Backbone as CSV, one residue per row, in Angstrom:
resi,resn,N_x,N_y,N_z,CA_x,CA_y,CA_z,C_x,C_y,C_z
1,MET,-7.747,-2.135,-32.993,-7.212,-3.472,-32.808,-7.601,-3.941,-31.399
2,PRO,-8.134,-5.142,-31.286,-8.567,-5.631,-29.968,-7.365,-5.968,-29.080
3,ASN,-7.612,-5.968,-27.803,-6.578,-6.345,-26.834,-6.452,-7.862,-26.795
4,THR,-5.227,-8.370,-26.791,-5.023,-9.816,-26.701,-4.680,-10.192,-25.267
5,VAL,-4.953,-11.433,-24.929,-4.674,-11.938,-23.586,-3.209,-12.360,-23.518
6,ASP,-2.494,-11.862,-22.537,-1.086,-12.194,-22.346,-0.987,-13.263,-21.253
7,VAL,-0.913,-14.522,-21.675,-0.882,-15.645,-20.739,0.350,-15.574,-19.839
8,ASP,1.479,-15.174,-20.406,2.700,-15.069,-19.595,2.552,-14.020,-18.493
9,ALA,1.848,-12.941,-18.786,1.627,-11.905,-17.766,0.733,-12.430,-16.647
10,ILE,-0.239,-13.253,-16.995,-1.110,-13.852,-15.974,-0.280,-14.754,-15.069
11,ARG,0.571,-15.574,-15.675,1.436,-16.464,-14.887,2.402,-15.664,-14.010
12,LYS,2.964,-14.614,-14.578,3.913,-13.788,-13.833,3.229,-13.160,-12.618
13,ALA,2.004,-12.709,-12.786,1.265,-12.117,-11.662,1.075,-13.139,-10.547
14,GLY,0.768,-14.384,-10.909,0.611,-15.438,-9.910,1.908,-15.746,-9.187
15,ARG,3.010,-15.782,-9.940,4.315,-16.060,-9.325,4.772,-14.912,-8.428
16,MET,4.401,-13.698,-8.789,4.811,-12.539,-7.992,4.183,-12.566,-6.600
17,LEU,3.034,-13.199,-6.463,2.398,-13.274,-5.150,3.253,-14.039,-4.150
18,ASP,3.986,-15.056,-4.626,4.813,-15.873,-3.727,6.304,-15.624,-3.933
19,ALA,6.638,-14.495,-4.527,8.043,-14.140,-4.730,8.702,-13.828,-3.383
20,PRO,10.039,-13.886,-3.321,10.727,-13.583,-2.056,10.381,-12.204,-1.488
21,ASP,10.051,-11.258,-2.351,9.668,-9.924,-1.873,8.175,-9.661,-2.089
22,GLY,7.412,-10.722,-2.265,5.986,-10.593,-2.533,5.130,-10.566,-1.278
23,PRO,3.840,-10.412,-1.466,2.934,-10.282,-0.318,2.823,-11.530,0.548
24,ILE,2.934,-12.709,-0.026,2.842,-13.923,0.792,4.028,-13.988,1.749
25,GLN,5.215,-13.701,1.240,6.399,-13.718,2.108,6.306,-12.625,3.164
26,TYR,5.786,-11.474,2.785,5.609,-10.386,3.755,4.703,-10.840,4.897
27,LEU,3.587,-11.487,4.562,2.669,-11.952,5.603,3.289,-13.058,6.450
28,ARG,4.114,-13.898,5.854,4.819,-14.915,6.650,5.743,-14.253,7.669
29,ASN,6.426,-13.192,7.237,7.301,-12.460,8.158,6.489,-11.812,9.275
30,VAL,5.342,-11.248,8.933,4.460,-10.654,9.941,4.015,-11.722,10.929
31,GLU,3.673,-12.896,10.418,3.236,-13.997,11.287,4.333,-14.367,12.287
32,THR,5.562,-14.447,11.814,6.688,-14.774,12.692,6.864,-13.715,13.778
33,LEU,6.789,-12.461,13.380,6.959,-11.378,14.355,5.809,-11.332,15.357
34,LEU,4.593,-11.547,14.886,3.446,-11.544,15.800,3.547,-12.663,16.827
35,ALA,4.000,-13.819,16.391,4.117,-14.950,17.314,5.107,-14.637,18.439
36,GLU,6.069,-13.773,18.163,7.081,-13.426,19.163,6.575,-12.448,20.222
37,VAL,5.449,-11.767,19.981,4.977,-10.767,20.949,3.978,-11.330,21.951
38,LYS,3.690,-12.615,21.852,2.820,-13.223,22.860,3.544,-13.225,24.207
39,LEU,2.787,-12.992,25.245,3.360,-12.888,26.589,3.137,-14.169,27.385
40,PRO,4.089,-14.518,28.259,3.864,-15.647,29.166,2.760,-15.279,30.163
41,SER,2.095,-16.265,30.707,0.921,-16.024,31.552,1.209,-15.154,32.770
42,ARG,2.388,-15.207,33.325,2.720,-14.418,34.522,3.599,-13.200,34.188
43,ALA,3.514,-12.702,32.967,4.372,-11.593,32.546,4.116,-10.320,33.344
44,LEU,2.886,-10.106,33.781,2.550,-8.886,34.522,2.111,-9.194,35.945
45,SER,2.627,-10.224,36.511,2.291,-10.702,37.859,0.872,-11.265,37.882
46,TRP,0.466,-11.674,39.039,-0.853,-12.280,39.185,-1.960,-11.288,38.851
47,PHE,-1.752,-10.011,39.174,-2.766,-8.980,38.941,-2.945,-8.654,37.456
48,GLY,-1.946,-8.933,36.658,-2.020,-8.623,35.230,-2.425,-9.788,34.361
49,THR,-2.875,-10.869,34.974,-3.223,-12.071,34.209,-4.285,-11.781,33.157
50,GLY,-5.304,-11.029,33.523,-6.374,-10.706,32.572,-5.873,-9.901,31.391
51,ALA,-4.998,-8.942,31.670,-4.439,-8.127,30.588,-3.600,-8.980,29.645
52,VAL,-2.829,-9.892,30.209,-2.007,-10.782,29.386,-2.902,-11.669,28.524
53,GLU,-3.971,-12.187,29.112,-4.890,-13.039,28.348,-5.528,-12.263,27.202
54,ARG,-5.941,-11.026,27.468,-6.547,-10.210,26.408,-5.525,-9.869,25.323
55,HIS,-4.304,-9.561,25.746,-3.238,-9.273,24.789,-2.996,-10.483,23.882
56,ASN,-2.836,-11.646,24.494,-2.566,-12.857,23.715,-3.748,-13.226,22.826
57,ALA,-4.973,-12.971,23.299,-6.152,-13.233,22.467,-6.159,-12.307,21.251
58,ALA,-5.780,-11.049,21.451,-5.704,-10.114,20.326,-4.628,-10.548,19.332
59,VAL,-3.488,-10.972,19.857,-2.412,-11.456,18.982,-2.892,-12.681,18.205
60,ASP,-3.588,-13.594,18.872,-4.119,-14.777,18.188,-5.089,-14.380,17.079
61,GLY,-5.917,-13.374,17.342,-6.837,-12.890,16.310,-6.097,-12.346,15.107
62,HIS,-5.043,-11.577,15.362,-4.235,-11.052,14.262,-3.542,-12.182,13.507
63,LEU,-3.038,-13.167,14.238,-2.389,-14.310,13.585,-3.366,-15.059,12.691
64,ASP,-4.590,-15.238,13.161,-5.610,-15.894,12.333,-5.863,-15.103,11.055
65,ASN,-5.941,-13.778,11.185,-6.165,-12.934,10.007,-5.008,-13.025,9.023
66,VAL,-3.790,-13.038,9.538,-2.612,-13.137,8.671,-2.607,-14.487,7.956
67,ARG,-2.892,-15.551,8.685,-2.923,-16.888,8.065,-4.011,-16.969,7.003
68,THR,-5.149,-16.362,7.272,-6.227,-16.331,6.280,-5.783,-15.554,5.047
69,GLY,-5.071,-14.455,5.258,-4.555,-13.677,4.136,-3.595,-14.476,3.279
70,VAL,-2.710,-15.224,3.914,-1.769,-16.076,3.173,-2.539,-17.120,2.370
71,GLU,-3.523,-17.733,3.000,-4.332,-18.752,2.317,-5.047,-18.156,1.105
72,HIS,-5.616,-16.973,1.260,-6.319,-16.336,0.144,-5.363,-15.974,-0.984
73,LEU,-4.178,-15.505,-0.640,-3.203,-15.176,-1.676,-2.718,-16.424,-2.407
74,ARG,-2.550,-17.518,-1.685,-2.161,-18.774,-2.352,-3.261,-19.238,-3.306
75,LYS,-4.511,-19.118,-2.867,-5.632,-19.480,-3.746,-5.656,-18.580,-4.978
76,ALA,-5.403,-17.296,-4.785,-5.384,-16.362,-5.910,-4.288,-16.736,-6.901
77,ALA,-3.121,-17.109,-6.398,-2.023,-17.522,-7.279,-2.409,-18.770,-8.063
78,ALA,-3.047,-19.717,-7.397,-3.486,-20.943,-8.076,-4.556,-20.626,-9.118
79,GLN,-5.448,-19.706,-8.803,-6.496,-19.340,-9.756,-5.915,-18.619,-10.967
80,LEU,-4.892,-17.802,-10.754,-4.240,-17.148,-11.887,-3.567,-18.179,-12.789
81,GLU,-2.917,-19.158,-12.186,-2.286,-20.218,-12.981,-3.339,-20.999,-13.762
82,GLN,-4.459,-21.305,-13.121,-5.533,-22.024,-13.804,-6.102,-21.186,-14.943
83,SER,-6.242,-19.905,-14.720,-6.737,-19.009,-15.765,-5.788,-19.004,-16.964
84,ALA,-4.488,-18.966,-16.689,-3.500,-19.002,-17.770,-3.607,-20.309,-18.553
85,LYS,-3.765,-21.422,-17.839,-3.917,-22.717,-18.515,-5.182,-22.739,-19.362
86,ASN,-6.259,-22.189,-18.834,-7.514,-22.156,-19.585,-7.373,-21.333,-20.859
87,TRP,-6.700,-20.206,-20.782,-6.504,-19.388,-21.965,-5.619,-20.109,-22.977
88,GLU,-4.622,-20.855,-22.506,-3.757,-21.605,-23.428,-4.539,-22.670,-24.184
89,ARG,-5.450,-23.319,-23.489,-6.212,-24.413,-24.098,-7.425,-23.936,-24.888
90,SER,-7.710,-22.681,-24.827,-8.915,-22.156,-25.455,-8.862,-22.317,-26.974
91,ASP,-9.988,-22.726,-27.540,-10.116,-22.817,-28.998,-10.441,-21.451,-29.598
92,GLN,-10.877,-20.564,-28.757,-11.284,-19.239,-29.211,-10.056,-18.349,-29.390
93,PRO,-10.183,-17.336,-30.229,-9.084,-16.369,-30.338,-8.851,-15.693,-28.986
94,TRP,-7.634,-15.387,-28.706,-7.291,-14.777,-27.414,-7.537,-13.280,-27.473
95,VAL,-8.781,-12.935,-27.458,-9.147,-11.533,-27.584,-10.097,-11.160,-26.465
96,VAL,-9.847,-10.031,-25.866,-10.744,-9.489,-24.849,-11.618,-8.453,-25.533
97,LYS,-12.915,-8.619,-25.402,-13.839,-7.693,-26.076,-14.268,-6.601,-25.146
């Protein structure tokens, strides 16, 4: 017997990405925590200015990566929803060969 496509499972997978305990929310929490570790420019006195700048640049790089991850997960959720809609509208039997 062939495997059938479960449209509800596709939708559920998309919704799970943005669930309260899902990966998108996890990355949002990481983003909030990362933003809190940035240092003020004079945190290590005048002599530590370069270290503070490098630290904050590294934090900014991580923040960019986290934001990109959130964006990619949102796109994935939208693509899963679109896939579910496409399968619903399909004239073909819902069979995976």
